[in-house]
Each structure stands twice: as structure tokens, then as C-alpha cells.
N, C-alpha and C positions, 0 to 999 in steps of 0.2 A: 645198246642193242640196235642190231639192224632197219626194224622193224619199226621201232619207236622214231628213224628217222626218215622212215618214205612218206611221212605227210609233212613235214618239218622243214626237208631238206631237198635243194635240186638235185637233180639226177646228177649233174655232172661229180656232185660233193659227195654222191653214195658209190659212185664208180669209184673216184678217188680214194674213198675209206677200201672199198673192196683190191686198190691196187695195192695201197700199203699195206696190208692184211700180208696179202701174197707175196709183198716183198719181204717183210718182217719172218715167214715162214721160210723164204726162199735162204734168207740168212742163216738163219738159226739150223737149217737140214745143210746147207754148205758145210757147218762147222762140225758137223756130228757124220757126215761121209767121207769113209776114208777108200785110195786105193783100193780094189780089188774084192769090196764089200759085195756080196750078195745077198741082196734087197728083196725082203719081201711085202706082197700088197695084195690087198682083195678088194674085190669091186671096184669101183672107178672116182675117182677123187679128180679133178680138174687140177686143186690145189697143189696137190701129190705130185701129180703128171707133172706139172709146171716147175715145182721143184726140181723133180730130177731132169728133165731138160736143160734144168739154170743148171744145176749140176753139172754136165757133162758140158756145157759150156766154158764154164771154169775152167775143166780139164780134169773132173774124176773122172775114174774107169771103174767101171761097178757092173754087175748085173740084176737083172731083176726077174725074181719068180712072181708070177703074179698066179689067181685063182680065178676059176667063171663063177658067174653068182648068177641064177635064176632068178624071175624069168627074162628078166630085161639082157642079158648076156653081156654083162658090162664088163665085165675080164676080157675081153676080145675087144673093147673099143679102148680100154689101158694100152694092152698088149700094143695094137694100130698105131694108135700114137707114138708110143715108146718108138717104136719099128721107124715110123717117120723121121722120128728126131735123129734116129741110131744109134739110140740104146740098145746093149741086146739085151732082150728078155726071153723067159723059157715059159713059155706058155702052161701053163703043170693044173690040171683040175682036182689032185688032188692034194690036200695041205699035207704039206709035213714029209713031202716025196724029197724033196731037197734039202741040204742042209743050208738054212740064212743068215748071217751075221749081225744081220736089222732089221730092225722092224718100223718099216715107215708112215705105219697107221700109228702107233704109240708118239713117233716120235712128232708127229704133226699136232696131236691133241695136247703135247707138251708143249707145243708153241703156243695153240693156243688159248692155253694157261696164263701163262706168261704174262702176252703181251695182253689180256683182260679181253680177248673179241669173242 
């Protein structure tokens, strides 16, 4: 658990822990995203956005549908970060409005479970 590391480890080691976790997530997500997938995201997750950016850099072609959350409008943050990375997104306020082929929220949770993070 990262909270247990805070008092016992230097900050560089903690940052390295998070970097390694992101790389494991990236590898897992890259295995499951296929070209022409339509991916649904909800709210905002830096890990999810980073894994999508990594998949695009590795040549995957996909589209993202993301929803808005209130009161912090985190769906907008996700949409902006995806657009800046050149990932096509459809900013949707209504879940289920479009058909998706992949749920990245579940994939990231599964990846975390497999790596014991």
C-alpha cells in the first residue's frame, strides 16, 4: 500500500512506484485495445488517459466516448487531454447514447488487481 510507503521511503522511490504502476497499466491496456474500438470512459483518471495516449503512440486507432461528471466537470478534463493528444473523442453527456466496444474503467481495475497495486 502506497500510504504505508510515505513515512518509510524516499519520495523518488514512491514516484518510481507510480511510474511502474502506470507502465503495467499501459502494457495491459495495449493488449486489449484493438483498432476501431469505441471506448467508454466516465469521470477522469490520469491512469486511463495516460494508457490511451500510450496506445495511440503505439499505433492503435480508436475512438473514445466520455461522460460528464458534476460538480467538477471531470469529463471535460478527460476530453481536453485526449484531444491534445490527438485522440478522437465524443464528449457525451448521456451514457449509452452510442455503442461502445470496450470499457476502460473495468480494464484498469482488472490490471490493478493483477499487479497487486
